[in-house]
FITORBA-533965 format. One record per residue: residue number from 1; residue in one letter; x, y, z of N, C-alpha, C in turn. Coordinates in steps of 0.001 Angstrom, whole numbers, plus 500000, padded with zeros to 6 digits. Example, Ala and Ser with C-alpha at 12.3 -4.5 7.8 and 13.67 -1.06 7.14 Angstrom:
2
     k   r       nu       nv       nw      cau      cav      caw       cu       cv       cw
     1   A   513190   494310   507800   512300   495500   507800   513200   496700   507800
     2   S   512850   497750   507080   513670   498940   507140   512900   500030   507870
***
This chain:
422
     k   r       nu       nv       nw      cau      cav      caw       cu       cv       cw
     1   X   731865   076550   735310   732890   076410   735993   732630   074319   735883
     2   X   733722   074003   735025   734262   072722   734933   734660   072053   736203
     3   X   733808   071224   737114   734526   071087   738642   734897   069722   738473
     4   X   736218   069213   738868   736416   067762   738319   736394   067072   739558
     5   X   735798   065711   739797   735382   065179   741011   736312   063850   740881
     6   X   736532   063614   742291   736827   061792   742023   736046   060846   742080
     7   X   734829   060606   741979   734376   059286   742135   734447   058542   741138
     8   X   734016   059468   739932   733599   058669   738502   735326   057853   738349
     9   X   735872   057869   738655   737585   057047   738384   737257   055694   739321
    10   X   736699   055983   740297   736449   054719   741464   735085   053785   740440
    11   X   734272   054492   740383   733298   054443   739619   733321   052923   738774
    12   X   734152   053275   737609   734551   052562   736656   735123   051384   736958
    13   X   735596   050816   738016   736329   050010   738623   734734   048835   739316
    14   X   734459   049911   740421   733813   049393   740967   732379   048555   740274
    15   X   732041   049702   739120   730722   049012   738134   730914   047945   737626
    16   X   732373   047634   737067   732532   046558   736119   732416   045475   736926
    17   X   733268   045388   738160   732801   044469   739299   731201   044085   739439
    18   X   730323   045527   739917   728878   044551   739690   728234   044413   738882
    19   X   728707   044724   737604   727811   044572   736058   728000   043064   735974
    20   X   729396   042533   736797   729745   040645   736434   729291   039641   737048
    21   X   728424   040479   738477   727901   039024   739697   726350   039222   738990
    22   X   726405   037773   738340   724984   036887   737646   724783   037842   736739
    23   X   725879   038359   735869   725693   038485   734356   725397   037319   733342
    24   X   724307   037700   732798   723592   036753   731559   724975   036685   730283
    25   X   724688   036034   729530   724693   035721   728081   724729   036637   727425
    26   X   723382   036795   727750   722699   038169   726777   722901   039258   727013
    27   X   723929   039271   728101   724083   040813   728557   723015   041596   729738
    28   X   722389   040757   729762   721852   040940   731012   721593   040242   732337
    29   X   720495   040298   733054   721097   039764   734256   719445   039271   735509
    30   X   719776   038240   735733   718017   037924   736915   718558   038004   738147
    31   X   719041   039167   738749   718915   039084   740525   717969   039725   740901
    32   X   717107   038845   740432   715719   039797   741301   715766   039142   742837
    33   X   714883   040077   743502   715005   039818   744890   715284   039438   746184
    34   X   716692   038547   746206   717006   037552   747791   717209   036275   746934
    35   X   716933   036163   745662   717928   034785   744765   719374   034706   745155
    36   X   719646   033806   744977   721515   033655   745079   722272   035015   744568
    37   X   721711   035451   743008   722307   036741   742753   722665   037510   743067
    38   X   721510   038052   743257   721107   039172   744157   721372   039177   745723
    39   X   721574   038269   746783   722294   038022   748264   723628   037931   747806
    40   X   724551   037531   746427   725865   037811   746328   726077   039040   745728
    41   X   725619   039715   745184   725323   041203   744934   725551   041983   745967
    42   X   724780   041740   747190   724506   042221   747874   725542   042730   749314
    43   X   725761   040905   748947   727204   040856   750045   728542   041904   749380
    44   X   728598   041807   747839   729514   042781   747984   729642   043914   747767
    45   X   728222   044705   748295   728175   045744   748245   728430   046127   749409
    46   X   728104   045129   751204   728422   045247   752092   730213   045473   752432
    47   X   730995   044371   751304   732185   044351   751548   732546   045623   751182
    48   X   732303   045905   749904   732802   047697   749563   732876   048720   750446
    49   X   731424   048338   751524   730495   049520   752520   732329   049528   753755
    50   X   732116   048386   753796   733443   047849   754896   734684   048471   755206
    51   X   735145   047933   753044   736383   048466   752784   736734   049828   753192
    52   X   735615   050561   752692   735767   052146   752958   735509   053057   754041
    53   X   735758   051841   755212   734974   052417   756824   733766   052708   756863
    54   X   732925   052307   756243   731550   052993   756475   730845   051862   757799
    55   X   730063   052151   758532   729343   051349   759445   728184   050319   758530
    56   X   728078   049620   758665   726947   048554   758006   725891   048508   758399
    57   X   723873   048764   758489   723165   048478   758929   722670   047506   758356
    58   X   721434   046889   758975   720877   046371   758155   719312   046164   759074
    59   X   718423   046013   758466   717597   046420   759062   716517   045179   759335
    60   X   715347   045329   759536   714307   043966   759493   713824   044044   758347
    61   X   713591   044699   757395   713323   044563   756155   714059   043972   755214
    62   X   715272   044297   755069   716591   043663   754796   717683   044713   754006
    63   X   717034   046308   754588   717256   047270   753639   719412   047688   754294
    64   X   719976   048098   753794   721836   047751   753872   722199   049256   753641
    65   X   722071   049605   755043   722859   051604   755333   724439   051222   755239
    66   X   725020   052117   754491   726351   051810   754714   726553   053574   755177
    67   X   727222   053614   756477   726608   054766   757036   728392   055492   757326
    68   X   728231   056914   756965   729563   057631   757124   729478   058808   757768
    69   X   729543   058608   759165   729584   059336   760338   730729   060484   761044
    70   X   730344   061640   760583   731206   063038   761191   731088   063248   762798
    71   X   729303   063540   762872   728762   064052   763948   727405   063104   764257
    72   X   727906   062413   765397   726804   061895   766020   725357   062302   766233
    73   X   725682   064177   766423   724231   064454   766452   723590   065075   764913
    74   X   723947   064807   764619   723555   065156   762929   722717   064001   762278
    75   X   721646   064339   761670   720994   063256   760692   722026   063143   759706
    76   X   721356   062023   758822   722211   061678   757548   721532   062309   756392
    77   X   722161   062794   755476   721749   062664   753643   721668   061389   753446
    78   X   720607   060410   753303   720891   059202   752386   720396   059226   750871
    79   X   721698   058164   750146   721777   058106   749043   721864   057252   748526
    80   X   720990   056782   747276   721203   055281   746959   720224   054514   745857
    81   X   720141   053857   746029   718764   052873   745033   718260   051848   745025
    82   X   718643   050762   744323   718092   049002   744542   719366   047957   744024
    83   X   719775   046693   744529   720461   046152   743714   720046   045100   743248
    84   X   718363   045159   743043   717759   043684   742708   716827   044188   741183
    85   X   717098   043357   740650   716364   043491   739547   715378   042812   738885
    86   X   714676   043176   737728   713647   042184   737030   714655   041159   736230
    87   X   713869   040159   736279   713628   038755   735209   713788   039241   734110
    88   X   715355   038803   733616   715866   038908   732190   715966   040210   732079
    89   X   716737   041383   733204   716705   042360   733240   717954   043461   733148
    90   X   718039   043957   733302   719259   044918   732505   720473   045032   733634
    91   X   721501   045483   734009   722417   045794   734893   722509   046934   735547
    92   X   722072   048146   734841   722132   049606   735365   721102   049778   736315
    93   X   719656   049430   735528   718750   049564   736523   718669   049250   738547
    94   X   718642   050629   739263   718898   050579   740388   720260   049863   740632
    95   X   721132   049302   740350   722542   048962   740719   723095   050187   740115
    96   X   723469   051095   739418   724387   052230   738836   724174   052936   739757
    97   X   723041   053467   740946   722124   054660   741316   723307   054299   742600
    98   X   722690   052754   743063   723534   052080   744741   725366   052416   744128
    99   X   726099   051846   743421   727183   051827   743573   727767   053188   743236
   100   X   727114   054223   742083   727291   055578   742469   727634   056715   743868
   101   X   726257   055922   744530   726287   056524   745615   727271   056384   746389
   102   X   727970   055305   746532   729154   054699   747334   730477   055160   746640
   103   X   730417   055180   745657   731751   056139   745237   731601   057652   745690
   104   X   730084   058604   745472   730240   059347   746142   730636   059984   747402
   105   X   729590   059124   747882   729568   059082   749332   731170   058833   750071
   106   X   731633   058022   749125   733549   058153   749572   734251   059130   749468
   107   X   734107   059395   748334   735135   060832   747658   734981   062302   749171
   108   X   733296   061788   749391   732888   063494   750440   733758   063421   751525
   109   X   733451   061375   752175   734479   061399   753496   735545   061861   753077
   110   X   736443   061610   752217   738075   062060   751827   737636   063167   752312
   111   X   736979   064243   752035   737235   065513   751982   737159   066293   752996
   112   X   735673   065282   753625   735942   066067   755236   737007   065730   755993
   113   X   737346   064369   755713   738695   064033   756798   739919   064652   756270
   114   X   739730   064896   755312   740939   065676   754621   741039   067572   754906
   115   X   739450   067834   755712   739658   069121   755835   739337   069933   754840
   116   X   738929   069536   754119   738363   070488   752885   736800   070841   752786
   117   X   736042   069785   753816   734527   069907   753874   733779   070036   755499
   118   X   733268   071411   755752   732635   071020   757302   731585   070453   757172
   119   X   731168   069158   757634   730024   068619   757463   728817   069264   758712
   120   X   727589   068763   758198   726458   069604   759095   725408   068632   758980
   121   X   725884   067068   758263   724753   066287   758178   725783   065141   757866
   122   X   725487   063856   757970   726326   062875   757977   725795   062195   756324
   123   X   726344   061056   755901   726035   060450   754948   725821   059100   755020
   124   X   724639   058648   754305   724384   057171   754480   723646   056277   753123
   125   X   724772   055582   752253   724384   055162   751276   723523   053735   751439
   126   X   722952   053016   750524   721703   052345   750631   721457   051726   749851
   127   X   720615   050134   749476   720037   049522   748853   719044   049340   749485
   128   X   717796   049596   748985   716556   049299   749105   716537   047945   748873
   129   X   715801   047573   749699   715401   045477   749710   714270   045648   748160
   130   X   713586   044884   747538   712802   044447   746840   712123   045349   746170
   131   X   712612   046816   745754   712626   047810   745050   712039   047647   743389
   132   X   711781   045901   742703   710937   046013   741282   709618   045236   741813
   133   X   709981   044576   742400   708832   043908   742942   708565   042628   741974
   134   X   709622   041986   741592   709532   041080   740262   709158   040060   740877
   135   X   710254   039846   742106   709715   038583   742669   708236   038090   743808
   136   X   708715   039647   744459   707790   039370   745638   707064   040638   745776
   137   X   705676   041289   745532   705089   042301   745852   704309   042365   747073
   138   X   704451   043869   747204   704394   044969   745813   705782   045666   745698
   139   X   705754   046368   745142   707141   046990   744585   707690   048024   745751
   140   X   708826   048305   745529   709228   049879   746411   709363   048706   748039
   141   X   709274   048074   747942   709027   047451   749313   709490   047828   750654
   142   X   711026   047708   750513   712238   048413   751500   712055   049463   751385
   143   X   711800   050659   750398   711680   051590   751067   710562   051917   751934
   144   X   709098   051214   751141   707986   051921   751866   708346   051411   753528
   145   X   708585   050157   753634   708669   049941   755264   709549   050911   756297
   146   X   710337   051175   755615   711443   052446   755778   710373   053353   756623
   147   X   709441   053775   755277   708638   055225   755711   707745   054754   756380
   148   X   707598   053580   756890   706068   053481   757639   705154   053304   756368
   149   X   705045   053526   755144   703421   053152   754510   703651   052510   754287
   150   X   704058   050777   754625   704017   049855   755171   704288   049093   755929
   151   X   703982   047942   756568   704562   047480   758020   704538   046605   757488
   152   X   706261   045824   757889   706603   044554   757570   705749   043624   757757
   153   X   705121   043848   758643   703832   042163   758585   702772   042095   757281
   154   X   702567   043494   756988   701703   043896   755556   702371   042899   754642
   155   X   703851   042468   754714   704718   041954   753288   705254   041093   754096
   156   X   705666   040188   754887   706494   038769   755112   705496   037820   754270
   157   X   704407   037978   754670   703900   036882   753603   703514   036555   752184
   158   X   704159   037790   751553   704587   037996   749722   704843   036573   749548
   159   X   704714   035966   748411   705142   034578   747623   704930   035194   746212
   160   X   706268   034310   746113   707136   034486   744337   706473   033290   743962
   161   X   706243   032808   742864   705819   031857   741952   705552   030812   742525
   162   X   706938   030552   743370   707226   028701   743409   706559   028926   744948
   163   X   705792   029835   746002   705125   029670   747368   706662   029929   747745
   164   X   707728   030323   747235   708707   031244   748598   707939   032377   749412
   165   X   707842   032349   750573   708027   033366   751343   708797   034661   751627
   166   X   708367   035897   751692   709157   036869   751312   710250   036976   752738
   167   X   709262   036567   754128   710275   036195   755153   710976   035432   755504
   168   X   710727   034492   754701   711802   033089   755041   713025   033447   753558
   169   X   712647   034012   752391   713852   034276   751528   714771   035281   752616
   170   X   714203   036198   752808   714931   037015   754037   716145   036597   754815
   171   X   715141   035148   755696   716251   034984   756544   716671   034012   756000
   172   X   716416   033299   755763   717128   032087   754761   719004   032287   754178
   173   X   718190   034160   753330   719346   034809   752835   720298   035265   753299
   174   X   720152   035124   754866   721171   036006   756011   720915   037435   755970
   175   X   719292   038180   755533   719364   039443   755299   718384   040109   756558
   176   X   717890   039444   757120   716853   040094   758226   717492   040353   759110
   177   X   717503   042115   759284   718897   042411   760482   717712   042680   761527
   178   X   718875   043394   762976   718012   043769   763486   718239   045354   763777
   179   X   719250   045851   763070   719637   047310   763466   718748   048113   762810
   180   X   718785   049825   764165   718086   050563   763893   718591   051238   761935
   181   X   717547   051857   761424   718338   052851   760212   718373   053984   760648
   182   X   719107   054387   760064   719672   055804   760215   718795   056985   760130
   183   X   718301   057939   760848   717292   059337   760827   717386   060270   759531
   184   X   716812   060445   758650   717222   060671   757169   716730   062186   757394
   185   X   717269   063076   756853   716988   064542   756557   716839   064747   755449
   186   X   716921   063841   754417   717020   064107   752921   717412   062409   752270
   187   X   716813   062609   750913   717168   061306   749995   717361   061576   748879
   188   X   718658   061196   748396   718817   061588   747067   719210   060310   746079
   189   X   718802   060406   744830   718553   058727   744073   719473   059449   742690
   190   X   720283   058727   742325   720344   058259   740771   719900   057300   740180
   191   X   719276   057632   738834   718988   056129   738335   719211   056450   736290
   192   X   719223   055526   735440   719501   055884   734443   717659   056045   734139
   193   X   717339   057198   732939   715744   057635   732493   715269   056458   732297
   194   X   715445   055444   731795   714306   054263   731393   713128   055046   729941
   195   X   713810   055690   729546   712961   056551   728708   713622   057495   727656
   196   X   712774   058007   726908   713841   058859   725379   714027   060433   725903
   197   X   713620   061057   726913   713452   062424   726637   714665   063185   727076
   198   X   715873   062480   727570   717298   063053   727323   718203   062973   726285
   199   X   718048   061639   725781   718408   061346   724311   718145   062004   723452
   200   X   716522   062138   723467   715738   063393   722328   716549   064885   722375
   201   X   716907   065268   723717   717031   066691   723526   717894   066955   723867
   202   X   719567   065345   723525   720674   065469   724010   721231   066402   725251
   203   X   720694   065767   725961   720810   066715   727812   721074   065443   728188
   204   X   722625   065423   729193   723306   064850   729965   722522   064288   731281
   205   X   721947   065485   731894   721761   065417   733726   719930   065934   733694
   206   X   719047   065106   734340   717641   065026   734225   717705   065492   735610
   207   X   717009   066388   735926   716234   067079   736957   714452   066755   737409
   208   X   714685   065529   737769   712673   065301   737743   712185   066124   739071
   209   X   710688   066240   738862   710376   067480   738832   709144   066604   739420
   210   X   708524   065233   739938   707404   064536   740089   707248   063601   739207
   211   X   706450   062607   739506   706286   061617   739045   704512   061458   738553
   212   X   704263   060323   737736   703355   060149   736987   702497   059395   738162
   213   X   701135   059470   738081   700365   058576   738764   699944   057442   738103
   214   X   699770   056129   739034   699673   054962   738570   698238   054125   739292
   215   X   697580   053131   738683   696519   053062   739334   696523   051148   739150
   216   X   697388   050526   740207   697743   049218   739834   697031   048207   740275
   217   X   696338   046959   739570   695298   046040   739575   695603   044921   739887
   218   X   695286   043699   740376   695836   042749   740247   694244   041908   740235
   219   X   693922   040660   738949   692768   040543   738765   692578   039192   738385
   220   X   691471   038514   739015   691012   036549   738195   690125   037181   737279
   221   X   690000   036476   736309   688935   036100   735116   688667   034923   735184
   222   X   687321   033714   735569   686887   032829   736057   685927   032640   734683
   223   X   686284   031181   734427   685704   031076   733178   685078   028904   734091
   224   X   685455   028287   732743   685283   026738   733468   685922   026062   732569
   225   X   686418   024986   732528   687049   023971   732514   686214   023316   731675
   226   X   687011   023090   730313   686493   022187   729292   687178   021118   728416
   227   X   686791   020408   727986   687249   019890   726629   687649   020699   725517
   228   X   688555   021716   724751   688958   021993   723937   688319   021298   722272
   229   X   688416   019588   722261   687840   019601   721360   686492   019697   721215
   230   X   685949   018866   721799   684349   018230   722352   683182   019677   722439
   231   X   683692   020384   723433   682866   022029   723128   682533   022837   722878
   232   X   681058   023417   722015   681113   024105   721334   681096   025168   721690
   233   X   682177   025818   720739   682267   027426   720554   680904   028275   721656
   234   X   679811   028149   721565   678955   028832   721752   678920   028163   723535
   235   X   678889   027096   723461   678876   026710   725406   680453   026768   726205
   236   X   681520   027999   725334   682542   027477   726471   682421   028954   727260
   237   X   683315   029049   728342   682954   029932   728923   684966   030212   729582
   238   X   685589   030559   728314   687102   030652   728597   688140   032083   728559
   239   X   688542   031817   729796   689028   032406   730725   690352   033175   729902
   240   X   690516   032732   729143   692030   032978   728067   690984   034439   727286
   241   X   690026   034119   726419   689621   035029   725818   688935   036304   726883
   242   X   688303   036010   727627   687997   037050   728483   689129   038094   728769
   243   X   690717   037503   728853   691730   038324   729220   692214   038950   727972
   244   X   691848   038395   727141   692211   038813   725656   691776   039930   725098
   245   X   689562   040127   725861   689183   041070   725189   689442   042489   726226
   246   X   689962   042097   727602   690466   042892   728479   691895   043411   727779
   247   X   692590   042968   727644   693605   043285   727204   693582   044226   725796
   248   X   692863   044252   724783   692535   045116   723954   691791   046588   724596
   249   X   690672   045729   725646   689786   046898   725857   691350   048167   726459
   250   X   691848   047857   727119   693095   048309   728531   693842   049496   727331
   251   X   694214   048403   725456   695234   049791   724966   694393   050503   723783
   252   X   692898   050098   723775   691835   050804   723185   691806   052243   724296
   253   X   691978   052199   725654   691646   053246   726165   692775   053780   726735
   254   X   693740   053780   726295   695145   054540   726058   695087   055335   724773
   255   X   694207   054830   723562   693698   055464   722514   693190   056716   722453
   256   X   692360   055927   722809   690873   056476   722924   691526   058227   724061
   257   X   692126   057884   724926   692625   059418   725760   693311   060041   724573
   258   X   694594   059138   723939   695112   059715   723155   695030   061154   721901
   259   X   693249   060812   721571   692600   061602   720480   692295   062545   721729
   260   X   692544   062093   722737   691770   063838   723934   693275   064436   724124
   261   X   694665   064356   723541   695782   064399   723456   696260   064803   725252
   262   X   695338   063167   725646   695960   062887   726879   697078   061480   726546
   263   X   697906   062102   727321   698357   060502   727115   698469   059400   728337
   264   X   698435   058453   727730   698268   057226   729059   699013   056207   728584
   265   X   699502   055718   729502   700428   053849   729557   699117   052952   729899
   266   X   699073   052229   729454   698342   050843   729804   699568   049502   729307
   267   X   698867   048542   730550   699513   046995   730597   698995   046497   730972
   268   X   699025   044763   730475   698891   043921   731087   699938   042742   731225
   269   X   699916   042273   732670   701304   041431   733119   701243   040540   733702
   270   X   701951   039352   733911   702379   038846   734975   701317   037951   734578
   271   X   700704   037600   733881   699530   036050   733864   699806   034969   733647
   272   X   698795   034022   734281   699067   032892   734894   697665   032375   734097
   273   X   697728   031039   733857   696213   030517   733212   696678   028941   733938
   274   X   695547   029233   734340   695013   027484   734904   693992   027229   734104
   275   X   693785   025339   733791   695146   024982   733942   696422   025077   733076
   276   X   697374   023802   732701   698270   023937   731518   698218   022716   730807
   277   X   697209   023107   730023   697037   021783   729641   696644   022188   727495
   278   X   697318   021706   726447   696728   022519   725475   694922   021551   724864
   279   X   694635   020638   725955   693419   020221   725228   691950   020421   726319
   280   X   692504   021858   726976   691461   022295   727940   691199   023936   728084
   281   X   690152   024004   728299   689640   025368   727815   689995   025954   729197
   282   X   690451   027210   729374   690916   027901   730278   690451   028337   731336
   283   X   690724   027963   732396   689180   028275   733483   689219   029611   734542
   284   X   690896   029616   734281   691023   030750   735707   692394   031658   734456
   285   X   692230   032865   734838   693427   033877   734458   694026   034630   735381
   286   X   695115   034887   736124   695540   035870   736800   696098   036722   736317
   287   X   695881   037897   736499   696967   038864   735846   697074   040476   736592
   288   X   698394   040883   736161   698502   042596   737161   698078   043445   735968
   289   X   697246   044797   736052   696942   045897   734882   697089   046769   735739
   290   X   697805   047643   735085   698424   049007   735288   697522   050067   733893
   291   X   697405   051010   735179   696922   052680   733995   698109   053400   734684
   292   X   698749   053993   734190   699476   054924   734270   699221   056705   733439
   293   X   699664   057629   734035   698362   058791   733744   699221   059980   734256
   294   X   700159   061142   733863   700735   062343   734552   700003   062591   735401
   295   X   698521   062800   735310   697864   063196   736439   697087   061953   736999
   296   X   696606   062006   738926   695630   061405   739114   694042   061363   739126
   297   X   693931   062429   738450   692487   062761   737667   692391   061842   736623
   298   X   693308   061400   735880   692810   061252   734931   693438   059628   734321
   299   X   694292   059222   735621   694648   057480   736047   693240   057569   736311
   300   X   692782   058140   736980   691241   057584   737762   690179   057493   737202
   301   X   689938   058313   735560   689053   058179   735390   688893   056924   734479
   302   X   690521   056954   734279   690667   055843   732907   689863   054707   733670
   303   X   690912   054290   734826   690158   053175   735596   688978   052874   736163
   304   X   688205   053854   736062   686762   053869   736506   685949   053556   734692
   305   X   686665   054227   733705   686095   053561   732000   686448   051998   732195
   306   X   687925   052004   732213   688214   050446   731751   686808   049127   732784
   307   X   686718   050076   733855   686269   048868   734594   684913   049043   734590
   308   X   684222   049686   733862   682616   050171   733375   682801   049014   732393
   309   X   683838   048777   731477   683228   047652   730529   683843   045995   730884
   310   X   683791   046186   731967   683931   044734   732822   682832   043950   732743
   311   X   681497   044655   732459   680070   043279   731962   680109   043487   731189
   312   X   680468   044215   730109   680105   043866   728540   681499   042655   728134
   313   X   682595   042222   728798   683557   041842   728370   683069   040197   729376
   314   X   682390   040582   729903   682087   039263   730503   680663   038332   730131
   315   X   679994   039484   728842   679336   038779   728328   679339   038336   727448
   316   X   680568   039243   726732   681388   038428   725384   681981   037434   725582
   317   X   682165   036674   726967   683163   035665   726995   683024   034677   727813
   318   X   681484   035262   728486   680866   034234   729419   681848   033833   730780
   319   X   682335   034647   731459   683534   034852   731941   682637   035939   733144
   320   X   683787   035751   734432   684063   036794   735583   684986   037396   735579
   321   X   684700   038585   735990   686485   038775   736320   686402   039698   737819
   322   X   686666   039404   739190   687535   039832   740049   688383   040326   739766
   323   X   688639   041570   740525   689605   042639   740835   689695   042153   742500
   324   X   691420   041409   742850   691853   041302   744354   692364   041955   745000
   325   X   693128   043081   744177   693367   044190   744683   694139   045365   743881
   326   X   693971   046652   744534   693962   047689   744055   694761   048214   744319
   327   X   695678   049515   744136   696910   050127   744791   696513   051570   743322
   328   X   696812   052826   744053   696768   053842   743706   698030   054297   743916
   329   X   698971   054828   742967   699757   055325   743710   699991   057072   742748
   330   X   699831   058114   743818   699780   059306   743484   700819   060213   742747
   331   X   700416   060877   742125   701421   061900   741376   701743   062578   742835
   332   X   702857   063262   742765   703696   063678   743650   704528   065277   742974
   333   X   704422   065950   743242   705985   066928   742756   706892   066881   743632
   334   X   708146   067076   743427   709727   066847   744173   709789   068803   744290
   335   X   710386   068173   745895   710452   069866   746177   711452   070827   745285
   336   X   711607   072024   745440   712274   072550   744175   713380   072884   744715
   337   X   713693   072331   746282   715066   072575   746548   715722   071520   745749
   338   X   715250   070582   745850   716329   069452   745261   716376   069503   743852
   339   X   716028   070215   743192   715515   070342   741693   716187   071435   741215
   340   X   716601   072265   742165   717154   073094   741924   718712   073134   742440
   341   X   719084   071715   743407   720223   071511   743985   720911   070790   742540
   342   X   720440   069754   742200   720785   069174   740801   721027   069733   739629
   343   X   720450   070707   739850   720530   072095   738584   722169   072816   738619
   344   X   722343   073039   740293   723530   073808   740565   724410   072860   740649
   345   X   724466   071979   741017   725462   070865   740566   726155   070350   739568
   346   X   725324   070255   738694   725291   070098   737376   726167   071195   736488
   347   X   725712   072028   737095   726224   073837   736348   727737   073557   736798
   348   X   727730   073369   738004   729018   073432   738799   730030   072774   738075
   349   X   729527   071059   737577   730561   070616   736755   730482   070428   735332
   350   X   729620   071721   734718   729656   072234   733581   728694   070799   732975
   351   X   727603   070120   732880   726905   069790   732731   725800   070202   732560
   352   X   725402   069726   730999   723985   070290   730452   722857   069580   731449
   353   X   721664   069969   731761   720375   069755   732395   719672   070070   732274
   354   X   718116   069469   732673   716866   069682   731618   715727   069315   732973
   355   X   714758   069946   733274   713645   069350   734317   712969   068269   733202
   356   X   712279   067127   734111   711665   066225   733770   711101   065965   734364
   357   X   709903   065010   733802   708917   064171   734934   709648   062365   734990
   358   X   709130   061786   735719   709213   060479   735856   708196   059468   735337
   359   X   707756   059041   734599   706596   057987   734449   706898   056713   735379
   360   X   708087   056222   735980   708383   054773   736520   707925   055148   738304
   361   X   707856   054528   738841   708048   054464   739990   709552   054093   740287
   362   X   709834   054690   742103   711655   054437   742093   710779   054922   743457
   363   X   712595   053915   744287   712499   054477   745406   712131   055713   746043
   364   X   712321   056754   745328   712439   057859   745184   711153   058775   745179
   365   X   710505   058086   744897   708967   058417   744993   708045   057838   746281
   366   X   708613   056512   746664   708401   055999   748038   709150   057277   749145
   367   X   709902   057741   749086   710686   058558   750247   709865   060061   749919
   368   X   709550   060870   749065   709115   061756   748504   708008   061869   749409
   369   X   707540   061776   749974   705919   061770   750825   706325   062399   752436
   370   X   707708   061542   752563   707941   061943   753663   709527   062421   754269
   371   X   710249   062337   753523   711365   063367   753493   711426   064038   752003
   372   X   712476   065293   752061   713053   065993   751223   713777   065266   750064
   373   X   713477   065142   749042   713329   063836   748294   714281   064408   747006
   374   X   715254   064163   746427   715573   064449   744824   715759   062992   743950
   375   X   715446   063306   742558   716146   062277   741857   716354   062591   740884
   376   X   717278   061819   740203   718291   062378   738958   718745   061436   737973
   377   X   718089   061748   736490   718598   060978   735791   719395   061062   734951
   378   X   719967   060013   734142   721109   059986   733184   720538   059255   732199
   379   X   720419   059411   731158   720275   059516   729444   720185   057832   729448
   380   X   718736   056804   728632   718610   055783   728277   718622   055866   727082
   381   X   719777   054885   726300   720411   054823   725413   718836   054262   724342
   382   X   718451   054511   723620   717035   054269   722725   715931   053743   723373
   383   X   715890   054314   724905   715057   053824   725416   714807   052603   726392
   384   X   715925   051806   725939   715526   050745   726274   715385   050026   727949
   385   X   714869   049399   728513   714204   049011   729926   713796   048216   730426
   386   X   714574   047811   731245   713674   046263   732340   714248   045688   730829
   387   X   714979   045372   730402   715875   044501   729203   717647   044311   729305
   388   X   717635   042726   728621   718949   043152   728484   719612   043893   727816
   389   X   719044   044469   727089   719885   045981   726023   719840   047409   726594
   390   X   719410   047014   727655   719665   048994   728508   720974   048931   728459
   391   X   721121   050191   728243   722056   050900   727627   722594   052397   728278
   392   X   723766   052822   728878   723861   054177   728899   725473   054336   728717
   393   X   725764   055242   728032   726891   055868   727199   727641   055952   728655
   394   X   729022   055790   728772   730045   055526   729699   730573   057113   730414
   395   X   730030   057998   729186   730426   059436   729408   729197   059627   730339
   396   X   728516   059370   730045   726849   059760   730994   726832   059194   732540
   397   X   727152   057738   732539   727438   057507   733333   728403   057930   734562
   398   X   729109   058386   734239   730437   059165   735060   730102   060724   735083
   399   X   728967   061588   734056   728913   062268   734354   727849   062657   735364
   400   X   726784   061249   735760   726301   061214   736744   726263   061385   738298
   401   X   727777   060512   737796   728555   060431   739526   728732   061569   739455
   402   X   729671   062290   738474   730400   063862   738783   729183   064650   739397
   403   X   727979   064337   738550   726687   065685   739356   726488   065173   740621
   404   X   726340   063942   740863   725895   063744   742360   726988   063813   743887
   405   X   728211   063548   743622   728966   063598   744016   728865   065360   744757
   406   X   728941   066394   743311   728479   067563   743698   727564   067825   744424
   407   X   726500   067375   744238   725484   067512   744941   725656   067387   746735
   408   X   725968   065776   746700   726279   065678   748192   727404   066335   748884
   409   X   728342   066710   748186   729002   067773   749187   728119   069412   749191
   410   X   727350   069670   748349   726727   070839   748776   725627   070377   750076
   411   X   724845   069085   750049   723733   068861   750935   724741   068446   752506
   412   X   726024   068065   752191   726619   067751   753452   727113   069137   754518
   413   X   727445   070331   753183   728074   071339   753948   726502   071814   754519
   414   X   725317   071833   753594   723854   072642   754388   723884   072029   755345
   415   X   723699   070662   755338   722649   069660   756552   721688   069240   756213
   416   X   721059   069694   754864   720150   069167   754340   719910   069932   752746
   417   X   718891   070153   751664   719381   070795   750733   719220   072016   750835
   418   X   719914   072930   749955   719497   073876   750409   718707   075060   750041
   419   X   718127   076222   750514   717215   077031   749480   717970   077965   748477
   420   X   717186   077848   747437   717764   078629   746321   718914   079956   746802
   421   X   719847   080097   746098   720451   080913   746836   721766   081189   747548
   422   X   722042   079964   748675   722000   079497   750148   723572   079101   748834
***
């Protein structure tokens, strides 16, 4: 049955407004967490929530919740994503899921108030603070504070590259709330895929079954400052050379695993060099290194193999490598009840659906260890992500909103994710 829903019509108008906030000439955006453009986007979101009668709550981490409450004794189905973006990022990543959730929740609210739907749970639309971790580390900050896997005191002192602290940015932007967040019975997130799987399969909806594991390391490579002209090559302790060897080693590691038919994705990012002069041998490099694999076992094995090469790299470059922080994101399976709910909702709307996994981290990954969680994808054209040219066809964006609305209708009527057959 191809069920028509009301949310996509409203979504088209609202998302055009969303994309216009902070949009750059290249088509992308720089709405990093708690920057003026992100704050403007958050203010717009709060305005939209209030216009449709939702109660707005903002917690101590700056997470914004728009509550649609029909039964004060019932818990809430949370749905949403994040409004912050990467530096020079795209307008879809995160914001699509927030605006879609707003439109879907509004349509469900209208159905409840019209007597067309008897609710056993309430709805809350959420914008999680600093999902990207592009300005303040770590990523998934707001959702992890919500679940208790991070304490707010653990992240208040996080600084951006200009030395601005997270708690100062939160307070000065007016987003340091005091409200209690709603009690969550389940969480539902809609996101652009950011990968090639759905487009290659010509399928409109991805029901995510779980996430890849990731090892994330913050590192310093220490050398010795000297003159680029007068210092012989044999006497140089060039931190940048050490970083280059480490970067190559990380890529070679992925190639080695590929020869064993194991897919590994490695990257070196967020590089800072000291000092900044064309005539000084680099004395220090700071960087972020990631290893992602489908299984936690493979991610850990790859990390060990890479760290085993540190001594070789240090000897070749006359530098020292220091790991200043390590985080392991485990792989997790999402509940079958949420996966089958996405499939059921898509089928009701007459939309194609397939099961897939997420390589990327999302707020849903943070929530999944604490409440029943469902994550749904729509296709990304050309697999472009974290870039101004990220794009999803308008019909696929609408299909995602339709499927989300239908899934939320089922959740609200059931009180949580229904068991198969309910």
